ChimeraX commands (.cxc) that place a marker at each C-alpha (Angstrom):
marker #1 position 103.36,108.86,109.51 radius 0.5
marker #1 position 104.06,105.19,108.93 radius 0.5
marker #1 position 107.45,103.88,108.36 radius 0.5
marker #1 position 108.28,100.35,106.86 radius 0.5
marker #1 position 111.62,98.67,106.19 radius 0.5
marker #1 position 112.33,96.33,103.31 radius 0.5
marker #1 position 115.60,94.81,101.89 radius 0.5
marker #1 position 116.06,94.57,98.15 radius 0.5
marker #1 position 119.42,92.87,97.58 radius 0.5
marker #1 position 122.19,95.30,98.64 radius 0.5
marker #1 position 119.50,98.20,99.00 radius 0.5
marker #1 position 117.91,98.77,102.24 radius 0.5
marker #1 position 114.47,100.66,101.74 radius 0.5
marker #1 position 112.74,102.88,104.14 radius 0.5
marker #1 position 109.29,103.69,102.98 radius 0.5
marker #1 position 107.24,106.52,104.48 radius 0.5
marker #1 position 103.48,106.70,104.32 radius 0.5
marker #1 position 101.20,109.60,105.30 radius 0.5
marker #1 position 102.08,113.12,106.48 radius 0.5
marker #1 position 105.75,113.97,107.25 radius 0.5
marker #1 position 105.69,117.20,109.45 radius 0.5
marker #1 position 107.19,118.74,112.33 radius 0.5
marker #1 position 106.01,116.19,114.93 radius 0.5
marker #1 position 107.48,113.14,112.89 radius 0.5
marker #1 position 110.71,114.33,111.31 radius 0.5
marker #1 position 112.86,113.49,114.39 radius 0.5
marker #1 position 111.49,109.94,114.15 radius 0.5
marker #1 position 112.75,109.63,110.66 radius 0.5
marker #1 position 116.02,111.23,111.70 radius 0.5
marker #1 position 116.47,108.63,114.34 radius 0.5
marker #1 position 115.84,105.60,111.95 radius 0.5
marker #1 position 118.34,107.25,109.28 radius 0.5
marker #1 position 120.94,107.63,111.99 radius 0.5
marker #1 position 120.55,104.04,113.24 radius 0.5
marker #1 position 120.73,102.76,109.59 radius 0.5
marker #1 position 123.94,104.76,109.11 radius 0.5
marker #1 position 125.54,103.50,112.39 radius 0.5
marker #1 position 124.71,99.87,111.18 radius 0.5
marker #1 position 126.72,100.75,108.03 radius 0.5
marker #1 position 123.93,100.83,105.49 radius 0.5
marker #1 position 125.77,101.82,102.31 radius 0.5
marker #1 position 122.81,102.07,100.12 radius 0.5
marker #1 position 119.44,103.33,101.28 radius 0.5
marker #1 position 116.36,104.40,99.41 radius 0.5
marker #1 position 113.86,106.66,101.05 radius 0.5
marker #1 position 110.61,105.79,99.29 radius 0.5
marker #1 position 108.34,108.88,99.29 radius 0.5
marker #1 position 105.76,107.62,96.96 radius 0.5
marker #1 position 103.05,107.35,99.50 radius 0.5
marker #1 position 103.82,110.78,101.39 radius 0.5
marker #1 position 100.79,113.22,101.31 radius 0.5
marker #1 position 102.47,116.15,102.96 radius 0.5
marker #1 position 106.14,117.29,103.91 radius 0.5
marker #1 position 106.70,120.41,105.80 radius 0.5
marker #1 position 109.66,122.71,105.23 radius 0.5
marker #1 position 111.42,121.18,108.26 radius 0.5
marker #1 position 110.93,117.67,106.69 radius 0.5
marker #1 position 112.65,118.79,103.65 radius 0.5
marker #1 position 115.50,120.29,105.52 radius 0.5
marker #1 position 115.85,116.99,107.53 radius 0.5
marker #1 position 115.97,114.93,104.33 radius 0.5
marker #1 position 118.63,117.28,102.86 radius 0.5
marker #1 position 120.72,117.21,106.13 radius 0.5
marker #1 position 120.63,113.22,106.09 radius 0.5
marker #1 position 121.59,113.05,102.47 radius 0.5
marker #1 position 124.69,115.14,103.17 radius 0.5
marker #1 position 125.38,113.10,106.27 radius 0.5
marker #1 position 125.28,109.84,104.21 radius 0.5
marker #1 position 127.60,111.30,101.51 radius 0.5
marker #1 position 130.18,112.32,104.18 radius 0.5
marker #1 position 130.37,108.71,105.21 radius 0.5
marker #1 position 130.56,107.52,101.62 radius 0.5
marker #1 position 127.07,106.05,101.69 radius 0.5
marker #1 position 124.15,106.82,99.41 radius 0.5
marker #1 position 120.74,108.00,100.45 radius 0.5
marker #1 position 118.60,108.13,97.42 radius 0.5
marker #1 position 114.86,109.36,97.16 radius 0.5
marker #1 position 112.02,107.78,95.22 radius 0.5
marker #1 position 109.49,110.43,94.58 radius 0.5
marker #1 position 106.93,108.99,92.13 radius 0.5
marker #1 position 104.09,111.54,92.87 radius 0.5
marker #1 position 103.84,114.84,91.42 radius 0.5
marker #1 position 103.49,116.44,94.83 radius 0.5
marker #1 position 106.80,115.29,96.11 radius 0.5
marker #1 position 108.56,116.09,92.77 radius 0.5
marker #1 position 107.05,119.57,92.78 radius 0.5
marker #1 position 107.99,120.12,96.37 radius 0.5
marker #1 position 111.71,119.39,95.92 radius 0.5
marker #1 position 111.64,121.66,92.82 radius 0.5
marker #1 position 110.08,124.46,94.53 radius 0.5
marker #1 position 112.58,124.28,97.41 radius 0.5
marker #1 position 115.41,124.24,94.66 radius 0.5
marker #1 position 116.55,120.79,95.90 radius 0.5
marker #1 position 116.33,119.08,92.43 radius 0.5
marker #1 position 119.63,120.80,91.39 radius 0.5
marker #1 position 121.30,120.28,94.64 radius 0.5
marker #1 position 120.34,116.65,94.98 radius 0.5
marker #1 position 121.46,115.82,91.37 radius 0.5
marker #1 position 121.86,112.03,91.21 radius 0.5
marker #1 position 119.90,111.44,94.54 radius 0.5
marker #1 position 116.29,111.81,93.34 radius 0.5
marker #1 position 114.69,109.16,91.20 radius 0.5
marker #1 position 111.14,109.44,89.79 radius 0.5
marker #1 position 110.59,105.78,89.78 radius 0.5
marker #1 position 111.97,102.30,90.81 radius 0.5
marker #1 position 113.14,101.47,87.42 radius 0.5
marker #1 position 115.58,104.44,87.11 radius 0.5
marker #1 position 116.97,103.77,90.71 radius 0.5
marker #1 position 117.46,100.06,89.90 radius 0.5
marker #1 position 119.09,100.85,86.51 radius 0.5
marker #1 position 121.65,103.10,88.31 radius 0.5
marker #1 position 122.41,100.63,91.12 radius 0.5
marker #1 position 122.82,97.71,88.68 radius 0.5
marker #1 position 125.24,99.84,86.61 radius 0.5
marker #1 position 127.31,99.96,89.81 radius 0.5
marker #1 position 127.13,96.10,90.32 radius 0.5
marker #1 position 124.57,96.09,92.98 radius 0.5
marker #1 position 121.97,93.49,93.43 radius 0.5
marker #1 position 118.47,95.33,93.87 radius 0.5
marker #1 position 116.05,92.27,94.03 radius 0.5
marker #1 position 114.66,90.93,97.23 radius 0.5
marker link #1:1,2 radius 0.2
marker link #1:2,3 radius 0.2
marker link #1:3,4 radius 0.2
marker link #1:4,5 radius 0.2
marker link #1:5,6 radius 0.2
marker link #1:6,7 radius 0.2
marker link #1:7,8 radius 0.2
marker link #1:8,9 radius 0.2
marker link #1:9,10 radius 0.2
marker link #1:10,11 radius 0.2
marker link #1:11,12 radius 0.2
marker link #1:12,13 radius 0.2
marker link #1:13,14 radius 0.2
marker link #1:14,15 radius 0.2
marker link #1:15,16 radius 0.2
marker link #1:16,17 radius 0.2
marker link #1:17,18 radius 0.2
marker link #1:18,19 radius 0.2
marker link #1:19,20 radius 0.2
marker link #1:20,21 radius 0.2
marker link #1:21,22 radius 0.2
marker link #1:22,23 radius 0.2
marker link #1:23,24 radius 0.2
marker link #1:24,25 radius 0.2
marker link #1:25,26 radius 0.2
marker link #1:26,27 radius 0.2
marker link #1:27,28 radius 0.2
marker link #1:28,29 radius 0.2
marker link #1:29,30 radius 0.2
marker link #1:30,31 radius 0.2
marker link #1:31,32 radius 0.2
marker link #1:32,33 radius 0.2
marker link #1:33,34 radius 0.2
marker link #1:34,35 radius 0.2
marker link #1:35,36 radius 0.2
marker link #1:36,37 radius 0.2
marker link #1:37,38 radius 0.2
marker link #1:38,39 radius 0.2
marker link #1:39,40 radius 0.2
marker link #1:40,41 radius 0.2
marker link #1:41,42 radius 0.2
marker link #1:42,43 radius 0.2
marker link #1:43,44 radius 0.2
marker link #1:44,45 radius 0.2
marker link #1:45,46 radius 0.2
marker link #1:46,47 radius 0.2
marker link #1:47,48 radius 0.2
marker link #1:48,49 radius 0.2
marker link #1:49,50 radius 0.2
marker link #1:50,51 radius 0.2
marker link #1:51,52 radius 0.2
marker link #1:52,53 radius 0.2
marker link #1:53,54 radius 0.2
marker link #1:54,55 radius 0.2
marker link #1:55,56 radius 0.2
marker link #1:56,57 radius 0.2
marker link #1:57,58 radius 0.2
marker link #1:58,59 radius 0.2
marker link #1:59,60 radius 0.2
marker link #1:60,61 radius 0.2
marker link #1:61,62 radius 0.2
marker link #1:62,63 radius 0.2
marker link #1:63,64 radius 0.2
marker link #1:64,65 radius 0.2
marker link #1:65,66 radius 0.2
marker link #1:66,67 radius 0.2
marker link #1:67,68 radius 0.2
marker link #1:68,69 radius 0.2
marker link #1:69,70 radius 0.2
marker link #1:70,71 radius 0.2
marker link #1:71,72 radius 0.2
marker link #1:72,73 radius 0.2
marker link #1:73,74 radius 0.2
marker link #1:74,75 radius 0.2
marker link #1:75,76 radius 0.2
marker link #1:76,77 radius 0.2
marker link #1:77,78 radius 0.2
marker link #1:78,79 radius 0.2
marker link #1:79,80 radius 0.2
marker link #1:80,81 radius 0.2
marker link #1:81,82 radius 0.2
marker link #1:82,83 radius 0.2
marker link #1:83,84 radius 0.2
marker link #1:84,85 radius 0.2
marker link #1:85,86 radius 0.2
marker link #1:86,87 radius 0.2
marker link #1:87,88 radius 0.2
marker link #1:88,89 radius 0.2
marker link #1:89,90 radius 0.2
marker link #1:90,91 radius 0.2
marker link #1:91,92 radius 0.2
marker link #1:92,93 radius 0.2
marker link #1:93,94 radius 0.2
marker link #1:94,95 radius 0.2
marker link #1:95,96 radius 0.2
marker link #1:96,97 radius 0.2
marker link #1:97,98 radius 0.2
marker link #1:98,99 radius 0.2
marker link #1:99,100 radius 0.2
marker link #1:100,101 radius 0.2
marker link #1:101,102 radius 0.2
marker link #1:102,103 radius 0.2
marker link #1:103,104 radius 0.2
marker link #1:104,105 radius 0.2
marker link #1:105,106 radius 0.2
marker link #1:106,107 radius 0.2
marker link #1:107,108 radius 0.2
marker link #1:108,109 radius 0.2
marker link #1:109,110 radius 0.2
marker link #1:110,111 radius 0.2
marker link #1:111,112 radius 0.2
marker link #1:112,113 radius 0.2
marker link #1:113,114 radius 0.2
marker link #1:114,115 radius 0.2
marker link #1:115,116 radius 0.2
marker link #1:116,117 radius 0.2
marker link #1:117,118 radius 0.2
marker link #1:118,119 radius 0.2
marker link #1:119,120 radius 0.2
marker link #1:120,121 radius 0.2
view
């Protein structure tokens, strides 16, 4: 698993590439916790280059979304690949996540702009 950080205006982006499984979910948890401690209010987790997510990884993502919500912050998912979209649907997460999952960057940017946030780097 590779992790990359990028800033797009008011939005912090954390992109994951590769396989997200038992050996790597704790690494992601640590990055997400550090960003939350730095008062990152708007974070997009880009899963568009993820090739595998195990069930523990899905649970970790859901846990972190709740943790961000409890602190009045937003952790949003970009899941542009059919694999990731299907995975969250299979686990029943699409209903639970509601406004947190976006199929493409355009829909996420539209939502953030409607809230007055700058999303260009």
